[in-house]
TIMIPA-429151 format. One record per residue (C-alpha): residue number from 1; x, y, z. Coordinates in Angstrom, 3 decimals, padded with zeros to 6 digits, always signed. Example, Ala and Ser with C-alpha at 12.3 -4.5 7.8 and 13.67 -1.06 7.14 Angstrom:
2
[node 1 [+012.300 -004.500 +007.800]];
[node 2 [+013.670 -001.060 +007.140]];
END
This chain:
121
[node 1 [+018.526 -054.044 +010.226]];
[node 2 [+021.556 -052.263 +011.598]];
[node 3 [+022.373 -048.552 +011.422]];
[node 4 [+025.494 -046.834 +012.756]];
[node 5 [+026.131 -043.107 +012.342]];
[node 6 [+028.843 -040.696 +013.466]];
[node 7 [+029.160 -036.991 +012.653]];
[node 8 [+031.572 -034.319 +013.837]];
[node 9 [+031.716 -030.597 +013.002]];
[node 10 [+034.336 -028.020 +013.958]];
[node 11 [+034.237 -024.325 +013.147]];
[node 12 [+035.071 -020.855 +014.409]];
[node 13 [+032.953 -017.688 +014.494]];
[node 14 [+034.482 -014.456 +013.191]];
[node 15 [+032.643 -011.220 +014.043]];
[node 16 [+032.789 -007.854 +012.309]];
[node 17 [+031.133 -004.718 +013.679]];
[node 18 [+029.566 -006.772 +016.457]];
[node 19 [+026.598 -007.848 +014.327]];
[node 20 [+028.001 -009.677 +011.261]];
[node 21 [+029.222 -013.225 +011.817]];
[node 22 [+031.142 -015.486 +009.406]];
[node 23 [+031.636 -019.145 +010.382]];
[node 24 [+033.735 -021.523 +008.294]];
[node 25 [+033.594 -025.146 +009.453]];
[node 26 [+034.705 -028.625 +008.503]];
[node 27 [+032.712 -031.820 +008.934]];
[node 28 [+033.035 -035.563 +008.727]];
[node 29 [+030.128 -037.991 +008.539]];
[node 30 [+030.100 -041.789 +008.571]];
[node 31 [+027.020 -044.028 +008.221]];
[node 32 [+026.591 -047.761 +007.774]];
[node 33 [+023.184 -049.252 +006.980]];
[node 34 [+022.660 -053.002 +006.675]];
[node 35 [+019.332 -054.651 +005.856]];
[node 36 [+018.670 -058.355 +006.302]];
[node 37 [+016.875 -060.722 +003.909]];
[node 38 [+013.173 -061.105 +004.547]];
[node 39 [+010.041 -062.368 +002.834]];
[node 40 [+006.713 -060.629 +003.141]];
[node 41 [+003.707 -062.834 +003.808]];
[node 42 [-000.015 -062.343 +004.095]];
[node 43 [-000.493 -060.419 +000.841]];
[node 44 [-001.462 -063.417 -001.278]];
[node 45 [+000.205 -063.162 -004.668]];
[node 46 [+001.700 -059.739 -003.842]];
[node 47 [+004.294 -061.082 -001.369]];
[node 48 [+007.834 -059.759 -001.848]];
[node 49 [+011.253 -061.325 -001.345]];
[node 50 [+013.710 -058.617 -000.208]];
[node 51 [+017.450 -059.303 -000.468]];
[node 52 [+019.940 -057.957 +002.039]];
[node 53 [+022.000 -054.939 +001.086]];
[node 54 [+024.285 -052.500 +002.817]];
[node 55 [+025.194 -048.878 +002.288]];
[node 56 [+028.298 -047.167 +003.592]];
[node 57 [+028.878 -043.412 +003.498]];
[node 58 [+032.055 -041.610 +004.544]];
[node 59 [+031.861 -037.897 +003.777]];
[node 60 [+034.225 -035.004 +004.307]];
[node 61 [+033.049 -031.472 +003.750]];
[node 62 [+033.194 -027.793 +004.443]];
[node 63 [+030.421 -025.381 +005.384]];
[node 64 [+030.167 -021.600 +005.408]];
[node 65 [+027.666 -019.567 +007.371]];
[node 66 [+027.044 -015.831 +007.181]];
[node 67 [+024.784 -014.389 +009.842]];
[node 68 [+023.653 -011.171 +011.435]];
[node 69 [+022.619 -010.558 +015.041]];
[node 70 [+020.186 -007.692 +015.634]];
[node 71 [+018.925 -006.737 +019.095]];
[node 72 [+015.249 -005.772 +019.027]];
[node 73 [+015.007 -004.669 +022.647]];
[node 74 [+013.454 -006.393 +025.655]];
[node 75 [+015.992 -009.263 +025.333]];
[node 76 [+014.732 -010.205 +021.841]];
[node 77 [+017.008 -010.849 +018.902]];
[node 78 [+016.633 -011.340 +015.172]];
[node 79 [+019.357 -013.534 +013.619]];
[node 80 [+019.024 -014.329 +009.882]];
[node 81 [+021.597 -016.725 +008.397]];
[node 82 [+022.764 -017.892 +004.993]];
[node 83 [+024.453 -021.307 +004.795]];
[node 84 [+026.299 -023.112 +002.039]];
[node 85 [+028.381 -026.251 +002.052]];
[node 86 [+029.995 -029.005 +000.065]];
[node 87 [+030.408 -032.716 +000.885]];
[node 88 [+032.349 -035.427 -000.873]];
[node 89 [+031.575 -039.123 -000.344]];
[node 90 [+034.870 -041.068 -000.244]];
[node 91 [+033.205 -044.508 -000.429]];
[node 92 [+030.751 -043.867 -003.263]];
[node 93 [+028.319 -046.712 -002.534]];
[node 94 [+025.191 -046.799 -004.657]];
[node 95 [+022.121 -048.233 -002.966]];
[node 96 [+019.267 -049.935 -004.746]];
[node 97 [+017.035 -052.276 -002.792]];
[node 98 [+015.882 -055.003 -005.176]];
[node 99 [+012.420 -056.321 -004.414]];
[node 100 [+011.323 -059.409 -006.282]];
[node 101 [+007.708 -060.349 -006.797]];
[node 102 [+007.014 -064.005 -006.298]];
[node 103 [+006.729 -065.813 -009.668]];
[node 104 [+002.935 -066.271 -009.527]];
[node 105 [+002.389 -062.574 -008.903]];
[node 106 [+004.806 -061.557 -011.659]];
[node 107 [+002.836 -063.599 -014.223]];
[node 108 [-000.452 -062.196 -012.963]];
[node 109 [+000.749 -058.570 -013.108]];
[node 110 [+002.189 -058.908 -016.631]];
[node 111 [-001.029 -060.409 -018.038]];
[node 112 [-003.220 -057.828 -016.310]];
[node 113 [-001.201 -054.789 -017.423]];
[node 114 [-000.939 -055.602 -021.130]];
[node 115 [-004.647 -054.972 -021.952]];
[node 116 [-004.631 -051.752 -019.893]];
[node 117 [-001.577 -050.426 -021.709]];
[node 118 [-003.066 -051.284 -025.126]];
[node 119 [-006.310 -049.496 -024.258]];
[node 120 [-004.386 -046.385 -023.237]];
[node 121 [-002.688 -046.198 -026.642]];
END
């Protein structure tokens, strides 16, 4: 398995009345995830074969933050914030990791589930 990630944010604080802060910012985010093929063992008929897949994300976005800074005395502060943002993925990969039951287990599961499902109806 391999994972690579990079993220960068840049923004500027704007103050009004010394306590209200507005911060617009821009961000970029890149991630690459690659999984290798493997086969689970030791679970008898429940072993899985997992195929390799990869996922790539390249996002651009903007964020907005509105905050207030209140001094409570004795060097204490109270700073509530509201944040909102939007990201757009330029690559648009969809990730679905297919897991395949070994043939013997698939037959066993299908025959065992049918009576249970009929009883439930």
